[in-house]
N, C-alpha and C positions, 0 to 999 in steps of 0.2 A: 110193762117192765119197770121195776122200781129203780130209783136213782142209785141205790147201792149196787144193784145187779149191773146197771149200765157202767158204773165206775169199775166194777170188777171185770166186766167183759172187756172194757177198753184197756185195762191193765194187762189182761191176759193176752190180748192181741199185740200190744206193745212188746210184751215179753217174748211172744212167739216170733215176732219180726226180728227182735234182737238176736234170739237164738239162731234163727235162720240166717241172719247176716253173718254171725260168727262162724256158723258151719260152712257157709259158702266161701267166706273169706279165708278159711283154712285151706281151701283147695284152689281158689282163684284170687290173685293179687290185683287189686284195683286202686288206681289213684287218679285224681284230677289235678294233682300238682305236677303238671308236665308242660313242656313247651318245646317249640321247634328251635333248633340251633344250627348254625353253620359257622364258618370261619370268616371273620371280617379282616380283609387285607388292607392295612393302612399303607398305601403306596407313597413313598417319600423319594424325592429326587436325590441323586448322589452329588449334585453340583448346585451352586447358587447362580441364579440368572433370572432374566425377565421373561415372563410367559408371553409368547407371541401368537399362540394358537391353542384353542381347546377343541378337540376333535369329538368329544362325546357330550351327551346331555344327561341330566339327572334321571336315574332309574332306567338307563339304557342297558340292554344286555350286550356284553362284549365277549369275544373269544380270545384265547391266549394269543398274544402277539398283536392284537389290534392297537392302533395308535390312540393315545389318550390326550396328550398335550405335547407342545413343543416349546423348548426354551431357546431364546435368541442364540444362534450358533456363531454369530460374527466374532465376539471376543475370543471364543475358543478356537475358531479357524485362524484368527490372527496369531494367537499364541502358538498354534500348531505350525504355522509358516515360520515363525521365529525359531522354533525348536529345530525345524528341518535345516534352516540356515546355520544354526549353531553346530549341528552335527556335520554338515558339509564342511564348515570351516575347520572343525576339529580333525576331520579326515584328511583335508588338504594339508594341515599342519603336520600330521603324522607322515604323509608322503614326503614332505620337505625334510622332516627329521630323518627318515630312512635314507634319503639321498645324501644328507649331511653325514650320517654314520658311515655310509659306504665310502664317501670321499675321505673321511677321517681314517678309516681302516686302510685305505690305499696309501695314505700318507704315512701311517704307522708302519706298514710293510716296507715302504721305501726307507724310512728312517731306521728301522731295525736292520735292514740290509747294509745301510751305510755304517751303522754302529758296529756291526759284525766285521765289516771290512776294515774299519779304522782300528778295531781291537787286534785283528790279525796282523795288520801292518805295524802297529806299535810293538807287538810282541816280536816280530821279525827284526825290526830295527834295534830293539833292545839287545837281542842276541848278537847282532852285528856290532853294536857299540861296545859290547864286552870284549870283542876281538879287535876293537879299534878300526873296524872296517867302514864305519859311518861316523859322520861328524855329530857332535853334541847338539848342534843347531837343528839338524834333521830329526834327531830323536825328540827334541822339545816340540818341534812342529807336529810330529806324529802324535805326541801326547795331547797337544792342544786340539788337534783334529778329533781325537777319540773323545775328549771331554765334550766338544761341541756336538758330536754325533750322538752321544749318550743323552745329552740335554734335549736334542731334537727328538729323539725316540721317546723320552719321558713326556715331553710336551705333546707328542702325537698320542700317547696312551691317555693322557689327561683329556685331550680333545675327544677321543672316542668315548671315554667314560662320561664326560659332560653331555655329549650328544645322546648317549643312551639314557641318561637321567632325564633329559628333556623329552625324549620319546616316551618314557614311562609316564611323565607328567601329562603329556598330551593324550596318551592312551587312556589315562584316568579321566581326562576331560571328555574324551569320546564316550566313555562308559556312562558318565553323567548325562551327556547330551542324548545318548540313546535312551536312557531311563526317562528323562524329562520328555522326550519325544513320544515315548509309549504312553506316558501319563496324559499328554496333550491329546493324543489320539483317543484314549479312553474317555477323557472328559468331553470331547466333541461328540462321541457316540452316545453319551448320556444326555444329550440335549433332546433326544426323542424319548418320551415316556410311553411305554407300551404295557398292555395288560399282562401280568405274569401268569394268569390263569383265567379260565372262563368264569363269568359271573355277572353280577348286576352292579352298576355304578350307583352309589347311594349318597345322599346328602351332599351333592356336588355344589360347591360355592366358588370354585376356581373361575377366574375371569382373565381375559387378555389384559396385560399390563401389570398383573400381580407379580410380585417377586417371589420366586421359588427359593426357599432356603434349604441347603443341603441337610438331609436326614430329618426334615420336618415333614410329617405326612401332609399330602395335598389332596389325594383322592382315595375314597374308600370303595372297596369292591367286596360284595358278599359272594363268597366262593360257591359256585354252582355244583362243585363236586364233593362238598363236605356236609351235605344235609344230614341231620340226625335228630332224633327225639331224645330229650333228657327228661326222665321221669324220676321224681323223688318218692321212694317207697319207704314205708315204715321198716324199722330194723328187724321186726319180727317176720317180715316177708322175705327178706333177701337171702336168708339161709337156704331157701329152697330154689333160688335162682341159679342158673348156669348159663355160660356163654353159649348161644345157639338156641336158647329157649324161645318158643313161639309166643308172640304177643299180638294184640290187636289195638290199633290206634284210631281214635276219633279226633279229627282236627276241627277246631272252631272256625278256621278259614275255609273248610270244606265240610260243612255239617251233613249229617244223615248218611255218612259213608264210613265204613270200617275198612281200614287198610292193614294188611298183614305186615308184621315186622318181626325182627329177630333181635335178641339181646346180644350186643357186641361188647359190652363192658359193664363191670360192676365196681363201683368205687370201693376201695379198701380203707378209706378214711375220710372224715370230714373234720372241719374246724369247729370247735365249741366256742370259739371266741368270735364275736361279730366284727372285730377289727379286720380290715382287709388283709387277706393272706393269698398270695399269688400261687401258692403250691397246694393249698387245700380249700375246697369249697366250703362255704358256710350256708347251711340250710336252716332258716329260722324255725324254731320249734313251737312257735305260737301263731295263732290265727284269730284275730279279733279277741285278744286277751285270753284265749283258751290254750292251756298248755297241752301240746301234742307230743307224741312219741318222736324220738329222733328219726330222721329220714335220711336215706343215702341215695345219691344220684346213680341212676342206672341208664346207660346209653343204649339206644335202639336205632336200627336203620330199617327203612321200609323195604319190603321185598316186592320187586316188580311193580313199582308204583305206576299209575296210569301216565301215559306220555303227556297228557294235558294238565296233570296235577301241578299246581304252582304253590310252592311253599314260601312262607314268610318268616323270616328270622324273628324270634320272640313271640310268635303266635301261641296261644294256649292249645293244649291237647289233653286228652284223657286216654289212659292206657290200661289195658287188661293183660296180665301176664299169666300164662298157664305153666306153673312150675313143673 
């Protein structure tokens, strides 16, 4: 066979392979730009304190509610005891105020009765004085008694109002004490860090004696209930995809096995800007300086995976989707 014929034959074979690939890819979507994904839970304490115990090790599997670490509860217990004492004091003061109000109201009742009697007596003596049946001295004494009775009644009314105002102030103090007590109870309960969901502890560096800072992540957990495959497909493929489409996945962490999967989500947008964007994914359109078509993330979940299949977040995968 001449060199020219060999070159022609090679070119024909390459063309035939290209045509076959294009024909097959029009019916079957294939990508090796895929990876295993889950949710990474960055567990942060809600209080600040010293770590006195770490109950897990790196890469340990945990279930929801399992203890992870403990923060020194002593300062929070002492604060709770103080808040309970403050609340007890506030309630005792309220009880005292209520007794004081009751006594002041009794005094007001007596003073009002005395004022009413003095007013009626002064009115009666005034009528008698007009008929000159009573002396002027007696009338003046009745007027003075009335003024004194009215002053005593007014003083009793002011005492009741003052006692009620004091009660209101102490009731507000009780409300604040109740609120701070609830906060102290909540803080004490937060000295125990527990797993919010089942998963695997990852990259654990927490040690006894470390200081836990509120709202600063301490422990990472890979969520065991959120495993999925994210596959980036060329934009020419996704028009034929639909949620529920069947797919087959090959995992690099479990080679020589195909796992059935279903499409559960198709991205409706990507970012064309490589700058970080928390709302849109950016899929690089180049590989080794070769410009590729834009690709869109497609999310898949495995259907009835083997019980012993262990997935690894970030592991590579290859996906075939049958549109």
